[in-house]
Backbone as JSON, one array per atom type, in Angstrom:
{
  "sequence": "MPIYEFHCDDCGQENEILVRSRQWEGTPCPACGSTRLTKILSTFAASVAGGSSGGAGPTCSGVPRSCGMCGTGKPHSH",
  "N": [[-32.9, -15.81, 13.58], [-31.46, -18.71, 12.18], [-28.15, -19.53, 10.89], [-27.39, -21.2, 7.97], [-25.55, -23.6, 6.03], [-25.08, -23.85, 2.56], [-24.93, -25.58, -0.58], [-24.52, -24.65, -3.88], [-26.12, -25.89, -6.64], [-25.79, -25.03, -9.22], [-23.53, -23.17, -9.6], [-21.65, -24.26, -7.9], [-20.62, -23.12, -5.6], [-20.17, -22.81, -2.03], [-21.95, -21.51, 0.64], [-22.65, -19.57, 3.6], [-25.76, -18.8, 4.83], [-28.17, -16.65, 6.19], [-31.24, -17.6, 7.14], [-34.79, -18.28, 7.51], [-35.61, -21.22, 9.24], [-37.56, -23.03, 8.24], [-38.23, -21.98, 5.86], [-36.37, -21.95, 3.75], [-36.25, -22.85, 1.12], [-36.04, -21.66, -2.18], [-34.37, -19.6, -1.59], [-31.93, -17.42, -2.83], [-28.7, -18.08, -4.33], [-25.86, -16.39, -3.16], [-23.72, -15.99, -4.88], [-24.42, -16.57, -7.61], [-27.16, -16.29, -7.91], [-28.91, -18.38, -8.37], [-31.59, -20.57, -7.42], [-31.26, -23.16, -6.83], [-30.34, -24.7, -4.38], [-28.68, -26.78, -2.0], [-28.98, -27.88, 1.24], [-26.28, -28.26, 3.46], [-24.39, -30.28, 5.78], [-23.33, -28.62, 8.6], [-20.28, -27.81, 10.23], [-18.96, -27.32, 13.52], [-17.09, -25.42, 15.89], [-15.49, -26.07, 18.98], [-14.26, -25.24, 22.18], [-12.15, -26.3, 24.83], [-11.45, -25.99, 28.25], [-8.08, -25.48, 28.98], [-7.18, -26.0, 26.52], [-7.15, -28.41, 25.07], [-8.8, -30.83, 23.14], [-9.03, -33.47, 23.66], [-9.72, -35.53, 22.0], [-9.25, -37.46, 18.99], [-9.97, -36.01, 16.8], [-11.41, -35.01, 13.59], [-11.54, -37.32, 10.85], [-10.2, -37.64, 7.56], [-11.02, -38.4, 4.28], [-10.18, -37.27, 2.03], [-12.02, -36.72, 0.14], [-14.11, -34.16, -1.05], [-15.89, -32.41, 1.44], [-15.94, -34.57, 3.19], [-14.92, -34.46, 5.76], [-16.08, -32.24, 6.59], [-14.67, -29.92, 6.28], [-12.88, -30.18, 4.17], [-12.55, -29.26, 0.81], [-13.83, -26.87, 1.09], [-12.24, -24.67, 0.91], [-11.33, -23.48, 3.14], [-8.71, -23.15, 5.48], [-7.41, -26.04, 7.11], [-6.47, -28.82, 9.24], [-5.52, -32.22, 9.9]],
  "CA": [[-32.82, -16.72, 12.45], [-30.19, -19.45, 12.15], [-27.31, -19.51, 9.71], [-27.22, -22.52, 7.39], [-24.6, -23.7, 4.92], [-25.71, -24.38, 1.36], [-24.14, -25.83, -1.78], [-25.27, -24.26, -5.07], [-26.02, -26.92, -7.67], [-25.44, -24.41, -10.51], [-22.16, -22.64, -9.67], [-20.76, -25.07, -7.06], [-20.18, -22.38, -4.42], [-20.77, -23.11, -0.74], [-22.15, -20.25, 1.34], [-23.43, -19.52, 4.82], [-26.85, -17.88, 4.57], [-29.09, -16.44, 7.3], [-32.59, -17.85, 6.63], [-35.75, -18.92, 8.41], [-35.32, -22.64, 9.13], [-38.54, -23.78, 7.46], [-38.54, -21.26, 4.63], [-35.14, -21.71, 3.01], [-36.42, -23.14, -0.3], [-36.21, -20.44, -2.96], [-33.33, -18.64, -1.23], [-30.97, -17.35, -3.94], [-27.27, -18.19, -4.1], [-25.24, -15.07, -3.19], [-22.72, -15.9, -5.95], [-24.97, -16.58, -8.97], [-28.59, -16.0, -7.91], [-29.7, -19.59, -8.57], [-32.32, -21.04, -6.24], [-31.0, -24.6, -6.72], [-29.44, -24.88, -3.25], [-28.79, -27.97, -1.17], [-28.48, -27.64, 2.6], [-25.22, -29.21, 3.79], [-24.11, -30.42, 7.2], [-22.38, -27.63, 9.09], [-19.4, -28.2, 11.33], [-18.81, -26.27, 14.5], [-15.87, -25.49, 16.69], [-15.68, -26.0, 20.41], [-13.01, -25.17, 22.91], [-12.18, -26.91, 26.14], [-10.49, -25.38, 29.16], [-6.78, -26.13, 28.9], [-6.77, -26.0, 25.12], [-7.09, -29.73, 24.44], [-10.12, -31.41, 22.94], [-8.98, -34.81, 24.21], [-10.07, -36.53, 20.99], [-8.37, -37.55, 17.83], [-10.41, -35.06, 15.79], [-12.04, -35.6, 12.43], [-10.71, -38.01, 9.88], [-10.45, -37.12, 6.23], [-10.74, -39.33, 3.2], [-9.72, -36.48, 0.89], [-13.18, -36.42, -0.69], [-14.7, -32.91, -0.57], [-16.92, -32.41, 2.47], [-15.94, -35.79, 3.99], [-14.66, -34.12, 7.15], [-16.77, -30.99, 6.87], [-13.82, -28.77, 5.94], [-12.23, -30.41, 2.88], [-13.3, -28.77, -0.33], [-14.46, -25.58, 1.37], [-11.28, -23.59, 0.71], [-10.93, -22.98, 4.45], [-7.55, -23.91, 5.96], [-7.63, -26.98, 8.2], [-5.5, -29.91, 9.3], [-6.06, -33.43, 10.53]],
  "C": [[-31.46, -17.41, 12.45], [-29.44, -19.24, 10.84], [-27.12, -20.95, 9.24], [-26.16, -22.46, 6.3], [-25.3, -24.4, 3.76], [-24.67, -24.59, 0.27], [-25.02, -25.48, -2.97], [-25.04, -25.31, -6.16], [-25.62, -26.34, -9.02], [-23.99, -23.97, -10.57], [-21.17, -23.39, -8.8], [-20.25, -24.37, -5.81], [-20.87, -22.9, -3.16], [-20.79, -21.82, 0.06], [-22.9, -20.46, 2.63], [-24.49, -18.45, 4.6], [-27.77, -17.84, 5.78], [-30.5, -16.56, 6.75], [-33.49, -18.38, 7.73], [-35.65, -20.43, 8.17], [-36.31, -23.4, 8.26], [-38.84, -23.12, 6.11], [-37.3, -21.0, 3.79], [-35.27, -22.03, 1.52], [-36.69, -21.84, -1.05], [-35.21, -19.36, -2.61], [-32.3, -18.6, -2.34], [-29.52, -17.51, -3.48], [-26.67, -16.79, -4.16], [-24.26, -14.89, -4.36], [-23.36, -15.77, -7.33], [-26.46, -16.29, -9.05], [-29.48, -17.21, -8.12], [-30.42, -19.96, -7.29], [-32.18, -22.55, -6.07], [-29.94, -24.85, -5.65], [-29.74, -26.17, -2.53], [-28.2, -27.64, 0.19], [-27.43, -28.69, 2.91], [-25.0, -29.22, 5.3], [-23.04, -29.42, 7.61], [-21.52, -28.23, 10.19], [-19.32, -27.05, 12.3], [-17.53, -26.48, 15.28], [-16.22, -25.38, 18.16], [-14.32, -25.91, 21.06], [-13.22, -25.73, 24.31], [-11.14, -26.21, 27.0], [-9.19, -26.16, 29.12], [-6.3, -26.28, 27.47], [-6.71, -27.34, 24.43], [-8.49, -30.29, 24.3], [-10.18, -32.84, 23.48], [-9.32, -35.9, 23.21], [-9.09, -36.5, 19.85], [-8.75, -36.56, 16.75], [-10.98, -35.77, 14.58], [-11.04, -36.35, 11.56], [-11.1, -37.51, 8.5], [-10.08, -38.16, 5.19], [-10.2, -38.62, 1.97], [-10.84, -36.14, -0.07], [-13.8, -35.13, -0.17], [-15.89, -33.14, 0.36], [-16.94, -33.68, 3.32], [-15.68, -35.51, 5.46], [-15.38, -32.83, 7.53], [-15.97, -29.77, 6.5], [-13.16, -28.95, 4.57], [-13.13, -29.94, 1.75], [-13.94, -27.43, -0.11], [-13.54, -24.41, 1.07], [-10.8, -22.99, 2.01], [-9.74, -23.81, 4.94], [-7.94, -24.84, 7.13], [-6.55, -28.05, 8.18], [-6.13, -31.07, 10.05], [-5.01, -34.09, 11.37]]
}
């Protein structure tokens, strides 16, 4: 089963939840138990031999979730 990221419309928490891909509706929020979840776009990390990604990386407008990390409470930089 894949892990998906969800935003709870009731408490505002974002969580990673292990669910069946076609049967995620009705999955409760681990923080408050609400079933009003919205699936959000997940970001992933990749590494390249030599330690350089060769790209400029994501840009951030400062709006939560604009770069996939802002607003999550997880440390990141741009």
